[in-house]
C-alpha positions, 0 to 999 in steps of 0.5 A, a space after each residue: 196636348 194639355 197639362 203635361 209635366 216633364 222633368 226633361 226638355 219638352 213638356 208635351 213634345 220632345 224631338 231629337 233629330 228627325 222631322 216633325 209636322 204639326 198642324 191644327 193643334 193646341 199646346 196648353 198648360 204644359 211645363 218642363 223643368 228644363 227647356 221647351 214648355 210646349 215643344 223642345 227640338 234638338 238638331 231636328 226639323 219641325 213645321 208647325 201651322 195653324 196652332 195655339 201655344 199658350 200658358 206653357 212654362 219652362 224653367 230654362 228657355 222657351 216657354 212655348 218652343 225651344 230649338 237648338 241647332 234646328 230648322 223651325 218653320 211656323 205659320 198661323 200660330 198664336 203664342 200667348 201667356 207662355 213663360 221661361 227664363 229666356 224666350 217667354 214664347 220662343 227660344 232658338 239657339 246654336 244655328 239652324 234657322 227660324 221662319 215665323 209668319 202670319 202669327 201673333 206673339 202676345 203676353 209672354 214673359 221672360 225672367 231675363 231676355 226675350 219676352 217674345 223671342 230669344 234668338 242666339 246665333 240662329 238666322 231668323 225671318 219674321 213676316 206679317 206678325 204682331 208682337 204685343 204685350 210681351 215683357 221681361 222681368 229683369 232683362 232686355 228685349 220685351 218682344 225680341 232679344 237678338 244676339 248673333 246671326 242675320 234677322 229679317 223683319 217684314 211687316 212686323 207690329 210691335 205694340 205695348 211690349 216692355 223690358 225692365 232693362 233695355 229694348 221694349 220692342 227689340 234689343 240688338 247686340 252688334 253680333 246681329 245684322 238686322 234688315 227690317 221693312 214696314 215695321 210699326 212701333 207703338 207704346 213700347 217701354 222703356 224705348 222701342 229699340 235698343 242697340 249696344 252700338 247706337 243706344 236707345 231709339 224711342 218713338 220710332 213710328 209706323 211703316 219704318 224701314 231700318 237696318 242694324 249692324 256692328 259698326 253703326 248700330 241701328 239706323 232708321 
């Protein structure tokens, strides 16, 4: 699906309730005046596999995909050059869950927060993924902006992401609990990780395990 424009949420696809499986698809150059430049999901269940989501635009949240109160499972995806107000590639909020694996999130842009992913109150697991070249124009969390709920990171590469404010790779709000294993950080600016509880962490390195919570912030 390419070059579709919508005034409502979901430039190419809009799901309200129900379930949808997508495989071996391309969503490119779609646009919405609201959320979900490529795909919008509201209180539904979606599985997306082996697909490309690129060059989509949302005036609000989730340039590639926006999900509210939904169960989202994605594997083998390439998100590139999507843009939005928050969540350049992906925006998830208001419960549900997000599982992202074996995927690349690269060169996406958010005006405010979460160049790659903006997560708000949605349990999230990211496994075997590369997040590179994502950025925010005037906000935080070049690759990931995490605000609320549990986030699990397993073997995630953060490279060359940038935030105008804080957290080139990752921004942690104390309402979020993070458990991370074997993650690599390189060339992220202005720092790799920023927690509102513990401040900035630069030059974190490779193969890193760490945890973040409300009391101590991020501990490496």
